[in-house]
C-alpha positions as CSV (number, residue, x, y, z in Angstrom):
1,M,101.5,102.3,103.2
2,F,98.8,101.3,105.2
3,L,96.4,98.5,106.7
4,Y,92.9,98.5,106.7
5,Q,91.4,96.3,108.6
6,L,87.7,95.4,108.7
7,P,86.0,92.8,111.5
8,D,85.5,90.6,108.8
9,Q,85.2,89.5,104.8
10,I,82.2,92.1,103.9
11,Q,80.3,90.4,101.1
12,F,77.3,91.4,99.1
13,G,75.7,89.5,96.6
14,I,74.0,91.5,93.5
15,A,71.5,89.8,91.0
16,K,73.2,89.2,88.0
17,S,70.7,90.5,85.9
18,W,71.1,94.1,87.1
19,R,72.8,97.0,85.5
20,Q,74.5,98.4,88.6
21,A,78.2,98.4,90.1
22,L,79.2,99.3,94.0
23,H,80.7,102.6,94.6
24,L,82.9,102.0,97.9
25,V,83.7,104.7,99.9
26,I,86.3,105.4,102.7
27,S,85.4,108.9,104.3
28,S,86.1,111.0,107.3
29,S,84.5,114.2,108.4
30,S,87.2,116.0,106.3
31,S,87.9,113.5,103.4
32,A,86.9,110.9,101.3
33,F,88.3,107.9,99.2
34,S,86.2,105.9,96.9
35,R,86.7,103.2,94.2
36,I,84.2,101.3,91.8
37,S,83.8,97.3,92.0
38,P,84.3,96.0,88.7
39,D,81.7,92.9,89.3
40,A,78.5,93.9,89.3
41,A,77.2,90.3,89.9
42,T,79.2,89.5,93.3
43,A,82.1,92.2,94.9
44,R,83.8,90.7,97.5
45,F,85.9,93.8,99.6
46,C,88.6,93.1,101.9
47,I,90.7,96.4,102.0
48,R,94.5,95.9,102.5
49,C,97.6,97.7,102.0
50,A,98.2,96.6,98.4
51,A,94.7,95.6,97.5
52,A,91.3,94.1,98.3
53,L,91.7,90.0,97.7
54,S,88.9,87.7,97.4
55,E,90.1,85.0,99.7
56,E,88.9,82.3,98.1
57,T,90.7,83.0,94.6
58,S,93.5,85.1,95.4
59,R,92.2,87.3,92.6
60,P,92.4,91.4,93.3
61,V,89.1,92.5,93.0
62,L,89.5,96.2,94.0
63,S,92.7,98.4,94.0
64,A,93.5,100.5,96.8
65,S,97.2,101.2,96.5
66,S,96.5,104.3,95.5
67,L,95.0,105.7,98.2
68,S,96.9,108.0,100.3
69,V,95.4,107.6,103.6
70,T,96.4,109.2,107.4
71,N,96.0,107.0,110.5
72,G,92.8,107.6,111.8
73,T,88.8,106.1,111.8
74,Y,87.1,106.2,108.9
75,D,83.2,105.0,107.8
76,L,83.2,102.7,105.3
77,R,80.1,103.6,102.9
78,F,78.9,101.9,99.9
79,K,75.9,103.1,97.3
80,V,74.7,101.5,93.7
81,I,74.9,103.4,90.6
82,D,73.9,102.9,87.4
83,R,76.8,101.5,85.2
84,V,74.9,103.1,81.9
85,S,74.4,106.4,83.5
86,G,76.8,106.3,85.7
87,R,74.4,107.8,88.4
88,P,73.4,106.5,92.1
89,L,70.3,105.1,92.4
90,T,70.1,107.0,95.5
91,D,71.9,109.8,96.9
92,R,72.4,108.5,100.1
93,S,75.3,106.4,100.7
94,T,75.0,103.3,103.2
95,V,77.5,102.8,106.4
96,L,78.9,99.3,106.7
97,T,81.3,100.0,109.6
98,T,84.4,101.9,111.0
99,V,87.5,101.4,109.4
100,N,90.6,102.1,111.7
101,V,93.5,103.0,109.9
102,A,96.8,102.3,111.2
103,S,100.2,101.9,109.8
104,R,102.0,98.7,110.4
105,P,105.2,98.3,112.1
106,R,108.1,97.1,109.4
107,E,111.7,96.1,110.0
108,F,114.4,96.8,107.1
109,A,117.9,96.1,108.9
110,V,119.2,92.7,107.7
111,P,119.9,91.0,111.0
112,A,122.9,88.9,111.7
113,V,122.0,85.3,110.7
114,T,123.6,81.6,111.2
115,H,123.0,80.4,108.0
116,P,123.5,83.4,105.5
117,L,121.3,82.5,102.5
118,D,120.7,84.0,99.1
119,V,117.7,82.3,97.5
120,T,115.5,84.6,95.3
121,F,111.3,83.4,95.1
122,D,110.6,84.8,91.7
123,D,110.5,88.1,91.6
124,V,108.4,88.0,94.9
125,A,110.9,87.7,97.8
126,K,114.5,86.6,99.0
127,L,115.3,84.2,101.8
128,I,118.4,86.0,103.2
129,G,119.0,83.8,106.1
130,A,118.0,81.2,108.9
131,D,118.9,80.7,112.4
132,V,118.6,76.9,113.8
133,D,118.2,76.7,117.5
134,R,117.5,73.1,119.2
135,S,116.7,72.6,122.8
136,G,116.2,68.6,123.6
137,T,113.9,67.4,120.9
138,Q,112.3,71.0,120.2
139,M,113.9,72.5,117.3
140,T,113.3,76.4,116.1
141,V,113.9,77.6,112.6
142,T,113.4,81.3,112.0
143,L,113.9,82.0,108.3
144,F,114.4,86.1,107.1
145,W,112.5,86.8,104.1
146,Q,113.0,90.1,102.5
147,G,110.3,91.6,100.1
148,Q,111.3,92.7,96.6
149,T,108.2,93.9,94.8
150,V,104.7,94.4,95.6
151,T,102.5,91.7,95.1
152,T,98.1,90.9,96.0
153,T,99.1,87.6,96.0
154,N,98.9,85.9,99.8
155,Y,102.0,82.9,99.2
156,T,102.2,80.2,101.5
157,T,105.6,79.1,103.0
158,F,106.3,75.1,103.6
159,V,108.8,74.1,105.9
160,Q,109.4,70.1,106.1
161,L,111.4,68.2,108.3
162,I,113.3,65.9,106.4
163,N,115.1,62.8,107.9
164,S,118.3,61.8,106.7
165,D,116.4,58.7,104.3
166,G,115.1,61.8,102.6
167,S,111.6,60.9,104.4
168,I,109.2,64.2,105.3
169,T,108.6,63.5,109.1
170,Q,106.8,66.7,109.5
171,Q,105.3,69.6,107.2
172,S,104.2,73.6,108.5
173,D,102.4,75.5,105.9
174,R,101.7,79.0,106.8
175,W,100.0,81.7,104.4
176,Q,100.0,84.2,107.7
177,I,103.6,84.5,107.6
178,A,105.4,85.6,110.6
179,F,101.5,85.1,112.2
180,D,100.3,89.1,110.8
181,S,102.3,89.4,107.8
182,P,101.0,88.2,104.6
183,T,103.2,88.7,101.5
184,S,100.4,90.6,100.1
185,T,101.4,93.4,102.7
186,W,105.4,93.3,102.3
187,L,107.5,96.0,100.7
188,P,110.5,95.7,98.9
189,G,113.4,95.7,101.2
190,Q,111.2,94.6,104.1
191,V,112.7,92.0,106.5
192,I,110.3,89.3,108.0
193,A,111.2,87.2,110.6
194,D,109.2,83.7,110.6
195,R,109.4,80.8,113.2
196,Y,108.6,77.2,113.0
197,V,108.8,75.1,115.5
198,F,109.4,71.2,115.2
199,E,109.6,68.1,117.4
200,A,112.8,65.9,116.3
201,S,114.6,62.9,117.0
202,T,118.0,62.5,117.7
203,E,119.3,62.8,114.7
204,A,120.6,65.6,113.1
205,P,117.5,66.5,110.8
206,R,117.1,68.7,107.3
207,F,115.1,71.3,106.5
208,G,113.2,72.0,103.0
209,L,111.4,75.1,102.4
210,G,110.1,77.0,99.5
211,L,106.8,79.5,98.6
212,Y,104.0,78.2,96.8
213,N,100.5,79.6,95.4
214,A,98.0,77.7,97.4
215,A,94.9,78.5,94.8
216,T,96.8,76.6,92.2
217,G,99.8,74.5,94.2
218,E,102.3,75.6,91.8
219,R,105.6,76.7,93.6
220,L,107.5,79.9,93.4
221,P,110.8,79.4,91.2
222,A,113.8,79.1,93.6
223,F,117.0,80.7,92.5
224,E,120.6,80.3,94.0
225,Q,123.4,82.1,92.1
226,G,121.2,82.0,89.0
227,N,120.4,77.9,89.4
228,R,117.2,76.8,89.9
229,L,116.9,74.7,92.7
230,P,115.3,71.1,92.5
231,Q,111.5,71.0,93.1
232,D,112.1,74.9,93.9
233,R,112.7,73.8,97.4
234,V,115.8,75.0,99.6
235,I,117.3,72.0,101.8
236,L,118.5,73.9,104.9
237,K,121.2,71.3,107.0
């Protein structure tokens, strides 16, 4: 699978009274790959390895998972077609930008960790372990996720620094897991190392962590040994 990176998210607004759809074509001198947007009023395209998503709603609007594209440079084009006749309004297509297609580096080897874990988050991911390092007041937590299924949703991780009295003193939320690996790019079996840095007091804190959907605020169900964890949260001591 590949990552299709555009300079920016491309948005097109089409008047609702029109009865047209956008025809998106990724093409080179020797080949072309095309899809038709299901939304004639507004189409937002952000091509990724598993699907094209609307960042505001995390709703799939254009599937690209079935495309098999080799590494290289392609043109991103579109044309407007009539929904009734299926014919384009013009034979010409408009070049939007150049798309550089490159394979994403992935790691599948399970590393040795200081805190082995086996916590599943729905059918999306598994937390297989964590490393905790301390240098003075700075604590570094590295989480090791393993992809379970392909998803089109970018879930957000939360990592909380918890004091002995149960209060949360710091929290980090991140959907760009490992800085460049959102969950919509994960493959089954892929291992993702995700690091967080906190400033802690002299006492030994705990960490609370999990995954949630930022669009709804709902946490993914977390299970360990078949039992659902309270608040769908892993407590790391």
